[in-house]
N, C-alpha and C positions, 0 to 999 in steps of 0.2 A: 407308820407314815408320819404321825405327828412328830415323832422323835427325829425322823429323817428331815422333815421340813424344818424343825428347829435347828438341826445340824446345818442344813443348807443356809438357813438364815444367818446363823453365826458365822458360817464361812463367808457368806456374802458381805456381812458387816466387817469381818476381818479384811476381806479383799478391798472393801471401800476405804478402810483405814490405811491399807498399804498404798492404795492409789493416792490418798491424801498426803501421806508421808512422802511419797515419791514426788508429788507436785511441789510440796514445800521444799524438798531437797533440790528440785530443779530451779525453783525461784531463788533459793539461797546460792546455788551455783551460778545463776545468772547475775546476781548482785556481786559475786566475786570476780566476774569477768572484767577485763581491762576496758576502759572507755572506748577504745577503738574497736574492740571485739563486739561490744554491745551495739555500737553504731552499725557495724556490718550485719549484725543479726536482725536489726529492726529495719534496715534500709529497704528491703523488698516490700514490706508492708507499707512503709511511708511513701514509696513511689507509686503505689496503687491507689492511694487516697486522694480525693479531690481537695481543693484548697479549703473548703468549708469544714470538712472533717478534720483536717490538720489543725485549723484554728480552734476547733472544739476540743481536741485533745490537749491543746496548749492552754486551756482555760481551766481554772480550779475554783471551786466554791469557797467563798470567804469563810463561811461558818466551819467548814471542814478544816480550813487552814488555821482558824482560831483554835479549834480543838487540838490540832497537832502542836500548835505553839504552847498551849496550856500544859499539854503532856510533857513537852520539853522543859518547860519552866518547873513543873513539879519534880521532874527527874533532877534538874539542876539543884533545886532546894534540898533534895534528899542527899545528893553528893556533898553539898555544903554542910549539912548536918553531920555527915559521916566524918568530916574533917574539922569538927567544931573546935577541937583543941589547938588547931594551927593558928599562928598569929595572923595570917593573911585572911582569915575568915571574915573579919569585920570589914575589910576592904571589898571582899567579894560580894557581901550582902548589899553594899551600896549600889552595885550595878543594876540597871533596870532589867526586868524579866523580858523574855522573848515576846510574850503576848502583849506586854506594854509597848514594846517597840513597834510591833505590828499594828496595834490599834492607833498609835500616834502617826505612823506612816500612812495608814489608810485614811485617817481623818484629814491629814495634810493633802493627800491626793484628791480627796473630794472637794476641799476648800480652795486649794491653789493649783490643782491639776499637775502636781509634781510630787515626787518622793523627796527630792533633795532639799537640804536646808543648811545654810551657813550662818553662824552667829559670830559677831565680834563686838566687844570682847566675849570670851566664853562665859565669864561671870561679870555682871554689871558692877561698876564701881561708882563712888560718889562723884568722881571727876569725868566719867565717861558712861554714856548711856548705851545699853546693848542694842544692837541693830540686827535684823534678820534679813537674809537674802535667799532667794530661791533660784537664782541664776549665777553660774560660776563667774561669768564676765562682770556682772554687777558687783559681786563680792571682791573680785580682783581689782576692779577699778576703784572701789572705795578704799582699799588698803593703799593703793598707789597714790591716790589724791590726798589722803588724810593722815597716813601713818608712815610714809616714806618721803624724805625730803626730795626736792626737785633735783638737787645735785646728784643724788644717788639713783633716782628713778630712771635716769637716762642710761644707766648700765643694765637695766632689766632687759631680758630677751624679749623680742617682739614675736608673739605667738602667731604664726601664719602657717596653717597646715598645708598650704599650697606651695610654700617656699621650700626649696631643697635644703638639706642639711649643710651647715657650714663645715669646713674641713676639721675644725677642732671638735665639733659635735660628733661628727662621724668617727673620728679617731677615738674619742672617749667611748662611744657606744661599742665600737669593735673591740676595745680592750675589755669592756664588761662582758661582751658576748664570749670572748675567748676565756675569761675567768669563769663564767658560768659553765662553759663546756668542760673546762678542766675539773670543776667540782663534780659535774655529772659523771665524767669518766672515772674520777676517783671513787665516787660512790658505787658505781657498778663494779669496779675492781674489788673494793672492800667487801661488797656483798658476796662476790664469788669466793673471796678468801675465807669469809666467815662460813660459807657453806662447805668449803673444803675442810676447814678446821673442825667443824662439827661432825663431819663424816670420817675424816682421817686425821685423828689427833697425833701429836708428838712428831717423831722423826719421819714417820710415813707421810704425815701432812706436809712437812717441809720439802721432802723429795717430790711429792706430787705437785706442790705449789710451784717448784722450780720448773717442772715439766710443763705445767699449765702456762707459766709466764713465757717460756720459750716458744710454745705453740702460738700464743697470742702475738708475740713479737714477729714470728714468721708470717702469721696471717696479715699483720698490719705492715709488714715490710720494713720494720724499724728495729733498731738495736736497743733503744731505751723507751719503755712504756711509761714509767713513772714521770709525772710532770714536775716533781720536786727536783732540786739539785741532786746530782749523783751522790754527793757526800752524805745526804740524809736518807737515801732510799733504804739501805740495809738497816739503819737505825730504827726506822718505823716498822719495817717488816719484822725485825727481831722483836720489837715491842709487842706486836700483835701475836707472833708465834708463841711466845712464852707467857702470855697473859694468864692470870689466875682462872678467869672464867669468861663466859661469853659477854657478860655485862661490861667487864673491864675492856674486852676487845672492842666492843661498840663504843665505849666512852673514849678510848684512845684514838680510835679511827675518827670520831667526830672532832676531838681536840685537834687532830692533825689538819682536818679540813678547815676548822675555824682559824687556825694559824695561817693556812694557805690563803684564805680570803683576806684576813687582816693584813698580811704581808703585802698583798697586791694593792689593797686600798690605801695603805700607808703612803704609797708613792703618788697618790692623787692629791687633790686639793686638801689643804689642812682643815677647812671647814667641813668638808664631806667626811673626812676621817673622824673628826671630832664628834659629828652627829651620830656616828655609829659606835664609837668607843664609849661615849657617855652612857647610853642605855645599858650596854653590857656591864660596865663597871658598877652602875647603879644596881643592876640585877644581882651581881655577885655580892655586893654589900647587903642586899636584901636577904639572900638565902643562906649566906655563910655568917656565923657569929664573928664578932670583931676579933676575938683572940685566935681564930683559925685562919684568917685571911691576911694577905699582905696589901691588898687594895684598900687605900684610905681616902682617895679623892676620886670624884666622879669623872674627872677628865684625864685620868691616868690609870691604866690597867696593868696589874701584875699578872703575867701569864702563868705564874706558878699556881694561881688560884683555880685555873681551869682543871687541873688534875685533882683538885679537892672536891669538885662538884660531883653529884650523883649522875649517872648516865642520862636520866630524864632531863636534867637541867642543861647539860651540854647539848643534848639533842634539840632542846628549845632554842638555844642560842644559835645553833647551826641553821635550823629552819628559818629563824627570823632573819639571819644574815643572808641566806640564800634568796629569800623573797626580796630583800633589798637589792641584791645584785641583779636578780631577774627584772625588777622594775627599772633599774638603771640601764639594762641592756635592751629595753624596748625601743623600737623605732617610733618616734613621735611625729616625724614629718615624712611626707610621701617621697618615694623615689622619683627622679625626674621623668621617667617613662610613664608614671602614673598620674602626673600632674594634670594632663588633659582629661583623664577620666574623672578626677575629683572636681573639676569645674562644674559639673552638673549637680553636685551636692550643695544645696543652698545652706545647710546647717551642719555644723560639726556633730558627728554622732556621739561625741562625749557629752553633749548637752541633752541628749534624748533619754527619757526614762525607759527602762526596759519593760516595765509592766504598766498596764492601764486598766481602769475599771470597765466592767462589762455587766450585762444583764441588770441594768438599773442599779448599779453599784453593789450588787450581791456576789460578784465574782471578779477574779483577776484574770487577765489574759495578756499575752505578749503584745507589746506595743506594735502597731502596724508598721511604723517606720523602721523599727529595729528588725522586725520579721522580714520586711522587704530587703533590708540591708544584708541579712544573713542569706536569704535565698539568691541574691545576686552574686554571691562570692563562692570561690573554691580555694583550697589550699594550694599554694604554689610549690615549686620544687624546693624552695628554701624553708618550707614549713609555715610561711606567713600567708594570711588571706590575701587574695587578689580578686579582681572583678572577673567574673566568668565571661568568656567570649560567646558570641552568638552560636547557638546549636551545640555548645559544649556540654550543657546540662539540660537534656531534653525533658527530664521530669521536674525540673525546677526545685530540686531539693536543697541545693546550696550547702550551707554549713549549719542548718537548723539542728540536725541531730548531734553534730559535734558540740554545739553550744549546750544542748539539753543534757548530754552526758558528761560535760565538763572537759572535753578535749581542748576547747578554746573558750576564752572568756572575753568580756568587754574590757578593752585596755583601760578605759577611763574608770570603770567601776573597780577593776583590780587595783589601779593606782590609788584610788580613794580608800579602799579597804586596807591596803598595805600601809598607807600613810598613818591611819589611825590605830593600827594594831600595835599594842604595847607589848614589851618584853617584861613579863612579870606583872605584878599588881599595881605598880606605880605608873600611872599614865602620864606621858609627857604632854603638857599643855601646848596648844597651838602658839601661845605667846612665845615659848622658847624657840619654836621654829621661825617665828618672825624675827627674833633677836639674832638667830643664826644667819638669816637672810641679810639682815642689816650688816652683820660683820663681814659677810662675803662681799657685799656691795662696797663697803668701806675699803676692803683690801683691793677690790678691783679698781676703785678710785685711786688708791695709792700707786698701783701698777700703771694706771693710765697717766698719772703725774710723772712717774719715772720715764715712761715712754715719751711724753712730751718734752721732758728735759733732754733726753737723748736726741730727739729730732732737732731741738733748738741748738744743742751743741754741734751736731753735724752741720747745720746750716751756717753757724758762726765759723766753724773750722773751714768750711768750703770758701766762705767769703775771705777769711784770714789768709788762706793759702793763695788766693788770687792776688790779694794786696801784697803779700810777702814776695810773690814772684815779680810783681811790678817794681817793687822797691829794690829787689836784688838786681834786676836789669838796669834800673835807673842809676843806682849808686855803686854798681859793681861789687855787690856783697855776695860772697861765696860761703857755703857751709863749712864749718870747721871739721876736719877729718876726725873720725871716731876715736882713733888711738893717738891723736896729736898731743904733745906735751904743752904745758902752759907757757913755757919760755919760747916755744916755737910759734905761738899765735901772735900775729901782727895786727894791731888795732889801727884802723884807718881813722885818723882824726878828722877827715873831711866828711864823714857821715853826719848828716844833720841830726839835731836832737830829737825831732819828731819821729825820725825813722828808728832811732834807738828805742824810744818809748813804745812805738808800734811793735817792735820785735819783742820787748818785754811783755807787753799785753798778750801777744801771741803765745808766749811761754806760759802765762797764767791760764789761757784758754786750753792749751794742751794738757796742763796739769789738772784742770777741772775734768776734762774728758777721761783722763787716766783714773782719777778718783771715782768718777761715776762707774767706770768699768769694774774697779776693785770692789766697790760697795756691792755691786750686783753679784760679783763672784763670791763675796763674803756671805751673802744671803743664800746662795745656792749651796755653798759648802756647809753652812749651818744646817740646812735641810738634809743634806747627805749624812751629816753627823748624827742627826736625830734618827735617820733610817738605820744606821749601824747600831746605835744604842737599842733601838727597838728589836732588831734581829738578835742581839745578844740577850735581851730579856726573854725572847721567845725560846732561845736555844739552851740557856743555862739550866732551866728545870730538867730538861731531858738529860743533860750532861751529869747533873747531880744524881739523878735516878740511876743512870747507868753505872756511876761510880759506886753507889751503894750496892747495886745488884752484883757488880764484879767482886766486891768484898764478900758478899754473902756466898757467891759461888765458890770462892777460894776457901772459905772456912766451912762450908757445908759439905761434910764428908758423907757419902752414901753408906748406909748400913749394909753389912754383909751377913747379918744374922739370917738364919734359915736352915732348913733341913734339905740335904742333898743326898741323892742316891749314890753318888760316887765322888771321888776326889776330882776327877776330870770335869764333872758337871759343875762343881763349885768353882774350879778354875775358869771354865768358860763363862760362868755368870759374873765372876769378878772382872774378867777381861771386858765383857760387854758394859758393865757399869763404869769401868775405867774409861773406855772409849767414849761413852755418852758424856761423862764428866768433862773429859778433855775437849770434846766437840762443843759442849755448851760454854765452857770457859773461853775457848777460842772465839766463839761467836760473840759473846758479850765483850770480850777484850777488843775485838775488831770494831764492833759498834762504838765502844767507848773511845777508841783512837780516832775513828772517823768523825765522831761528834766533836772531839777535842780539836782535831785539825781544822774542822769547819769553823769552830768558834775562834780558834787562834787566827785564822785568816781574816775573819771579820774584825777581831780585836786589832790586828795589824793595820787594817784599813782605817779603823777608828783612830788609832794613834797617828797615822799619816794625815788624816783629815784635821785632827786637832793641831798638828804641827803646821799644816798649811794655813789654818785659820789664824794661828798666832803670827805666822809670817806675814799674812795679809794685813793683820791689824798693825804690825810694826811698819809695814810699807805705807799704809794709809796715813799713819801718824807722821812719818817722814815727809810724805808728799804734802800733807796739810801744812807742816812747818815750812816747807819749801815754797808753797803757794803764798803763805803769809809773808815770807821774806820778800818775794818778788813784788807783791802788792805794796809793801812798805817802800821798797826801792823805787817803784814806779811813782808812788806818791811823793817821795822825796825829790826824785829827779824832776817831776812836774813842777814842784814848788820852786826848785832852784832855777829851772828854765824860765818859769814865770817871773821870778825876781830879777833874773838877768835881763829878760825882755823889758820889764818895767824900768829898770835902771838905764838901759840903753835908750829907751824912748825919752826918759827925762833928760839925759845928756844931749840928745838931739834937739830937744826943745830949748835947752839953755844955749846951745850953740847958735840956734836960729835967732834967739833974742839978742 
């Protein structure tokens, strides 16, 4: 009996261990669920809880939080010690630990009732004392009043959350939304292709990939799924199909999407593009030795270096760029239909702390205002939060669970976190952002000056046209036919001198207007030329790679060594190898020709743009010379007329005497 009992006891212990392992497996499986699935799993419980129980679940003990922060800090130190031989270790050790950041934030929350803190400048200098701000508006106003001139500050946008988007703001946001959608679609397609490649390698994968693409096209009702130009699609597909391993596939896919994002952003404002290119170029200069990279300046990126990075570095660049595009695509102003609903909100939610102290400062809980804000909202059809209608959410759950499990985030907190996130170990100081803002404002001021010049020219031309029409009617002056010869033009000596001078001044005015237009066109063509040069720099590395691969395919003869059971089997094997070699060579050759044709087309456009720029410059010089000639002619005629008038008046005085 004792043995039996012992056996049962062991069996019971084993069963308890199985239940514990099963519970751990269920918890692990729950953590692996997608955020939306976790929300749906918890929602029935959340709906059954009263408000007090919900607030209790959203409260965490500070001591427990400190212990978790210390554990995370210790883990970070161990990881740093493991990579002690890396050059970046010294920079990483300078970063504050998580528990230090937590203690600093909690102390600030106790003393100033807020987590947030802005300092300017970031480091005190002998000429400037460092100041601290706990409100975003106070910090912004300090910069505007003390570090941006009055001439430039008038170009700053006026932040009014109740005001609708301007047409230019909406157009830019929609372009970023479309770009983000293209990146997400491209990511999904590449993940599907990688799964197909891992399960069906080689020729079988390529055939299956074609079938999958045809099915996706039929489902979407479109002929072309790839968002890139048609000339580039087979190039990148071929590159992924014949990659050496999965890491190379992943890196090439990420390089493609990095190029896709940069190609779209290059068409936006130069300052915006520069603020994204500079950190990427700096990061490449940080991780690649000088002798291995072509990038030598922080404001100019050599796209060949992207292929030299390890997959993890390319993934970091892509993730950083995607976050920036996501931030740029965020709606910062309410839709017109929501403006009435926003009137009842006295304070912008971006200025509200998400967490507050509870239990006499011994615990953290969700801020009451933020919790109420989440409970009053649901996701709309477009995926953005909207205010819930009456009786639409009877359990008053709102978006609390979506926020807890990360399906949605605070727009303001996300923007702040993304703004300070660095690419690599070199952190961009806020002072550089301030200088970039000043450059953008100065450029805006220059464009405003050009706009004012155009308005003045239009007003003067309108006034000159009216005066010219009056003089033409008064002195019977008619326009000279366009194809008239010089000997056929009859000059009427009865036209007074002041009318001739007025016509010459009108010619000067029209020449000024033409020059203004040509200078504007010259600026636009220069930007177009920079775009073509950037596209060539992006496409040339792929062209060179395909060229090398084509040479390798031509020279790489497949071995026919082996043991065969019969002559027929050897012939069949040889025929299969020959067919595969021909197919691969044709595929590489097709991709090489497509890439070459695409680059040739861009090069032809670049040549045409350079010719047009040279032609514009010549035309501008000729018009400037013509304008100078007319101005001198007007000056001479005016002097002669003044001298004749003076002589005539003197003669009249002598006759009267």
